[in-house]
Residue, then its C-alpha position, 0 to 999 in steps of 0.5 A: m064302859l069297860s067290857g070283857e073284850t077290853a080287858i083281854g085285848k092287846n092294848p087295854t091302855a089305848a082302849v081306855s084312852m079312846m073311851s075316855r075321849i068318847v066320854c069327854e066329847a059326850e059330856r061336852t055336848v050335854d049342855g051342862e046337864t047330865p041326861r037320865l036315859f034310864e031311870p033306876d026303877t024303869r028296868a026289870r033287870a040290870l044290864e050285862v056289861t056287854e049289853a050296857v056298853t052296846v046300849g051306850a054305844v048306840i045312844i052315842a052313835e045316835q046323838l052324833d048322827a053316826s052312820l056306822l058302828v064298828i064293833p070288834t068281837v070274839s063271839g059275835r054276840t056283841a055285834l048282834g045288839p045294835s044290828p037291827r037298828n044301826a049299820v054295823l061293821s063287825r071284826c070277828w076273831p077267831s075265823r070260826t066266829r065269822r063262819l057261824p050261821p046266824d041262828e047258832 
């Protein structure tokens, strides 16, 4: 679950603590079974770390019936993954990232 953005953030301990709470809550809702969302042989390639975290966040949001994903991002790319299917509130920094046209 850890990403590059977590590693360089101002409070990585709080980020890891929040991720731990999310994992514990997700595990409580599984009914004692570990779901296999991706079988090892069904993917042509390994997911990049950011993509894997984004996929996991979307799956959790869908299971919790969340109406919004809040995604902090430096480059803006992290917020692009779930945006076609989910409502996304993205907090970008630096300010130049917020001003980029969608095709850049």
